BAGU-38620 format. One record per residue (C-alpha): residue in one letter; residue number from 0; x, y, z. Coordinates in steps of 0.5 Angstrom, whole numbers. Example, Ala and Ser with C-alpha at 12.3 -4.5 7.8 and 13.67 -1.06 7.14 Angstrom:
2
 res   n     X     Y     Z
   A   0    25    -9    16
   S   1    27    -2    14
REM end
This chain:
234
 res   n     X     Y     Z
   X   0    19    19   -42
   X   1    26    23   -41
   X   2    32    18   -40
   X   3    36    18   -32
   X   4    43    18   -32
   X   5    44    11   -27
   X   6    48    15   -23
   X   7    43    20   -21
   X   8    37    16   -21
   X   9    36    16   -13
   X  10    38    24   -13
   X  11    33    29   -11
   X  12    33    32   -17
   X  13    31    25   -21
   X  14    25    24   -17
   X  15    24    32   -18
   X  16    24    30   -25
   X  17    19    24   -24
   X  18    14    29   -21
   X  19    14    34   -26
   X  20    12    28   -30
   X  21     7    26   -27
   X  22     4    32   -26
   X  23     4    34   -33
   X  24     1    26   -35
   X  25    -6    27   -39
   X  26    -9    21   -35
   X  27    -8    16   -31
   X  28    -5    11   -36
   X  29     0    16   -37
   X  30     2    17   -30
   X  31     3     9   -28
   X  32     7     8   -35
   X  33    11    14   -32
   X  34    12    10   -26
   X  35    14     4   -27
   X  36    19     6   -33
   X  37    22    11   -28
   X  38    22     4   -23
   X  39    26     0   -28
   X  40    31     5   -29
   X  41    31     7   -21
   X  42    32     0   -17
   X  43    35    -6   -18
   X  44    29    -9   -22
   X  45    28   -13   -29
   X  46    21   -12   -28
   X  47    15    -7   -26
   X  48     8    -7   -26
   X  49     2    -3   -22
   X  50    -4    -5   -20
   X  51    -9     0   -18
   X  52   -16    -2   -13
   X  53   -22     1   -12
   X  54   -27     0    -7
   X  55   -31    -6    -7
   X  56   -28    -9   -13
   X  57   -22   -13   -15
   X  58   -15   -10   -17
   X  59   -13    -9   -24
   X  60    -7   -10   -28
   X  61    -6    -2   -29
   X  62     1    -3   -32
   X  63     6    -7   -33
   X  64    14    -7   -36
   X  65    14   -15   -39
   X  66     7   -20   -40
   X  67    11   -25   -34
   X  68     8   -18   -29
   X  69     2   -20   -31
   X  70     2   -27   -30
   X  71     5   -26   -24
   X  72    -2   -21   -22
   X  73    -7   -26   -25
   X  74    -5   -31   -21
   X  75    -5   -26   -15
   X  76   -11   -23   -16
   X  77   -15   -30   -19
   X  78   -14   -33   -11
   X  79   -15   -27    -7
   X  80    -8   -29    -4
   X  81    -1   -26    -5
   X  82     4   -21    -2
   X  83     0   -16    -8
   X  84    -6   -17    -4
   X  85    -2   -18     4
   X  86     1   -10     1
   X  87    -6    -7    -1
   X  88   -10   -10     6
   X  89    -4    -9    11
   X  90    -2    -2     7
   X  91     6    -4     9
   X  92    12    -7     4
   X  93    12   -15     3
   X  94    19   -17     0
   X  95    20   -24    -2
   X  96    27   -25    -3
   X  97    27   -31    -6
   X  98    21   -35    -9
   X  99    24   -42    -8
   X 100    24   -42    -2
   X 101    20   -37     2
   X 102    14   -40     5
   X 103     8   -35     6
   X 104     4   -36     0
   X 105     7   -43    -2
   X 106     2   -45    -9
   X 107     4   -38   -12
   X 108    11   -37   -10
   X 109    12   -44   -13
   X 110     9   -42   -20
   X 111    13   -34   -20
   X 112    19   -38   -18
   X 113    18   -43   -25
   X 114    17   -37   -29
   X 115    24   -34   -27
   X 116    22   -29   -22
   X 117    26   -30   -15
   X 118    26   -24   -11
   X 119    19   -20   -11
   X 120    18   -13    -7
   X 121    10   -10    -7
   X 122    10    -2    -4
   X 123     3    -1    -2
   X 124     0     6    -6
   X 125    -4     9    -1
   X 126    -7    17     0
   X 127    -8    19     7
   X 128   -12    13    11
   X 129   -19    11    13
   X 130   -22     5     8
   X 131   -21     9     1
   X 132   -13    11     3
   X 133   -10     4    -1
   X 134   -11     6    -9
   X 135    -7     1   -11
   X 136     0    -3   -11
   X 137     7    -2   -14
   X 138    10    -9   -16
   X 139    18   -11   -17
   X 140    22   -16   -20
   X 141    28   -19   -21
   X 142    30   -27   -24
   X 143    36   -26   -18
   X 144    35   -28   -11
   X 145    36   -23    -5
   X 146    35   -17   -10
   X 147    32   -12    -6
   X 148    36    -9     0
   X 149    34    -3     5
   X 150    36     2    -1
   X 151    32     0    -6
   X 152    26    -1    -1
   X 153    27     6     1
   X 154    27     8    -6
   X 155    21     4    -8
   X 156    18     7    -1
   X 157    19    15    -4
   X 158    17    13   -12
   X 159    10    10    -9
   X 160     9    16    -5
   X 161    10    20   -11
   X 162     6    15   -16
   X 163     0    15   -10
   X 164    -1    23    -9
   X 165     0    23   -18
   X 166    -6    17   -19
   X 167   -11    20   -13
   X 168   -10    27   -17
   X 169   -11    23   -24
   X 170   -17    19   -21
   X 171   -20    27   -19
   X 172   -19    30   -25
   X 173   -22    24   -29
   X 174   -28    24   -25
   X 175   -30    31   -25
   X 176   -29    31   -32
   X 177   -34    25   -32
   X 178   -38    29   -28
   X 179   -38    36   -32
   X 180   -40    32   -38
   X 181   -46    29   -35
   X 182   -48    35   -33
   X 183   -47    37   -40
   X 184   -51    30   -43
   X 185   -57    32   -37
   X 186   -58    39   -40
   X 187   -58    37   -47
   X 188   -64    32   -45
   X 189   -68    36   -42
   X 190   -67    42   -47
   X 191   -70    37   -52
   X 192   -76    35   -46
   X 193   -77    42   -46
   X 194   -78    43   -53
   X 195   -82    37   -54
   X 196   -87    38   -48
   X 197   -86    45   -48
   X 198   -85    44   -41
   X 199   -80    47   -36
   X 200   -73    46   -34
   X 201   -75    43   -26
   X 202   -80    38   -30
   X 203   -76    37   -36
   X 204   -71    34   -30
   X 205   -76    31   -26
   X 206   -79    27   -32
   X 207   -71    25   -33
   X 208   -71    22   -26
   X 209   -77    19   -26
   X 210   -75    15   -32
   X 211   -68    14   -29
   X 212   -71    11   -22
   X 213   -77     7   -27
   X 214   -72     3   -31
   X 215   -65     3   -26
   X 216   -61     7   -31
   X 217   -56    12   -28
   X 218   -59    19   -30
   X 219   -53    20   -35
   X 220   -54    13   -39
   X 221   -62    16   -39
   X 222   -60    23   -43
   X 223   -54    20   -47
   X 224   -60    15   -49
   X 225   -65    21   -51
   X 226   -61    24   -54
   X 227   -58    18   -59
   X 228   -65    16   -60
   X 229   -70    22   -58
   X 230   -74    17   -54
   X 231   -73    15   -47
   X 232   -72     9   -44
   X 233   -77     4   -43
REM end
């Protein structure tokens, strides 16, 4: 990732440059890495991380700039509570000015304070509204108490907006690529069945679909199994 001049990190030019980098990132992993690296330069934080969320599943740690962030996240994910979980659920910023005095999550803050993290700012990554609007949380951390002011929150909010759109776009492109891949696999499997059993395309697809239903296996996986083994799953 390109270096940003500290004096320009909050400028429109800096965010425009970030937007280009996020757009050009080849996948979600590279997108999130660009976000956390920019956070280190644009904000008054020592560590940063992103946890991503998919509906119906636990948050997953997508990127951290230091192992301490992974531990901070894991403590919350395991307990199902903490500022990360709250930011994700309520879609609102959560600011902890000092983990040694904050009383909202006493077990978690005590452990985090022992890790040397005193200030925490969690900012949700959201797109639109509805149950699928939350895509993750950007976490910012400092060993100093009261490290994040109003300017930091404002900049973090802008960064989160850029990140939200980039992650949503990367996920959509990933889903589309998987769909194209699945169609190719099903097409190959149909070709094998058409040649082996001298059936037309409709019949070949019906065979794949029946095996998918009978074995409770995704159609894509049935097709992959047939291509790999030249046999249908039992």
